[in-house]
C-alpha positions as CSV (number, residue, x, y, z in Angstrom):
1,M,-14.1,9.3,33.0
2,M,-10.9,9.4,30.9
3,R,-10.0,12.4,28.9
4,P,-9.7,11.6,25.1
5,I,-6.2,11.2,23.7
6,P,-5.0,14.5,22.3
7,P,-4.0,14.7,18.6
8,P,-0.2,14.6,18.0
9,G,1.3,17.9,18.4
10,P,4.7,19.2,17.3
11,Y,7.5,16.5,18.1
12,T,9.5,17.4,21.0
13,F,12.6,15.4,19.7
14,D,15.1,16.4,17.2
15,M,14.1,14.8,14.0
16,A,13.8,16.0,10.4
17,Q,10.5,15.5,9.1
18,P,10.5,13.2,6.1
19,A,8.5,13.8,3.0
20,L,5.3,11.7,3.2
21,P,4.8,9.5,1.4
22,P,8.4,8.9,0.1
23,P,9.0,9.5,-3.4
24,G,7.6,6.5,-5.7
25,F,5.4,5.3,-2.9
26,D,2.1,6.3,-4.8
27,E,3.3,4.3,-7.8
28,L,3.6,1.0,-5.8
29,S,0.9,-1.5,-6.1
30,P,-1.2,-2.2,-3.0
31,D,0.8,-5.3,-2.2
32,E,4.1,-3.4,-2.6
33,K,2.8,-0.7,-0.3
34,L,2.0,-3.2,2.4
35,E,5.3,-4.8,2.0
36,Y,7.2,-1.5,2.3
37,I,5.1,-0.7,5.5
38,Q,5.9,-4.0,6.9
39,A,9.6,-3.5,6.3
40,L,9.5,-0.1,8.1
41,W,7.7,-1.7,10.9
42,D,10.1,-4.5,11.1
43,R,13.0,-2.0,11.4
44,F,11.3,-0.4,14.4
45,V,10.9,-3.8,16.1
46,E,14.6,-4.5,15.9
47,H,15.4,-1.6,18.2
48,P,12.3,-0.5,20.2
49,E,14.5,1.4,22.5
50,E,15.4,3.9,19.7
51,V,11.6,4.9,19.1
52,P,10.9,8.2,20.7
53,V,7.7,8.2,22.8
54,P,6.1,11.8,23.0
55,D,5.4,13.2,26.6
56,W,2.0,13.2,25.9
57,H,1.8,9.4,25.3
58,R,3.5,8.9,28.7
59,Q,0.9,11.2,30.4
60,V,-2.0,9.2,29.0
61,I,-0.4,5.9,30.1
62,A,0.1,7.4,33.6
63,E,-3.4,8.8,33.7
64,R,-4.9,5.4,32.7
65,L,-2.8,3.4,35.0
66,A,-3.8,5.6,37.9
67,A,-7.4,5.3,36.9
68,H,-7.0,1.3,36.8
69,R,-5.3,1.3,40.3
70,R,-8.3,3.5,41.6
71,G,-10.7,0.8,40.3
72,E,-12.4,3.4,37.9
73,T,-11.9,1.4,34.7
74,A,-13.6,-1.9,33.4
75,L,-11.4,-4.6,32.3
76,L,-12.4,-7.1,29.4
77,P,-10.6,-10.1,28.6
78,W,-9.0,-10.3,25.0
79,S,-11.8,-12.7,23.8
80,G,-14.5,-9.9,24.7
81,V,-12.6,-7.1,23.1
82,R,-12.1,-9.4,20.0
83,E,-15.9,-10.2,19.8
84,E,-16.8,-6.6,20.1
85,L,-14.5,-5.5,17.5
86,L,-15.6,-8.2,15.2
87,A,-19.3,-7.2,15.7
88,R,-18.4,-3.7,14.7
89,L,-16.8,-4.7,11.6
90,R,-19.7,-6.7,10.7
91,T,-22.0,-3.7,11.1
92,V,-19.9,-1.6,8.9
93,R,-20.0,-3.8,5.9
């Protein structure tokens, strides 16, 4: 059985914490907020090597990969995962 993912702890890299949300964000329309978020995401995509990865993320990945290699995890094709997620969404509404 896999251990649950721990909540993010204090960052271990040197980065000033920005004000969240940024000034003026709450005054944006929902569409403008989504555009802003997409623009931020696009900036990360341009240079993924610059995105810091916390040590606990690496640990979770290592544990999951080791469990997979030991045959302790079940794998589902994407189509099965998608169907399951869509079924969950239908029951929530």
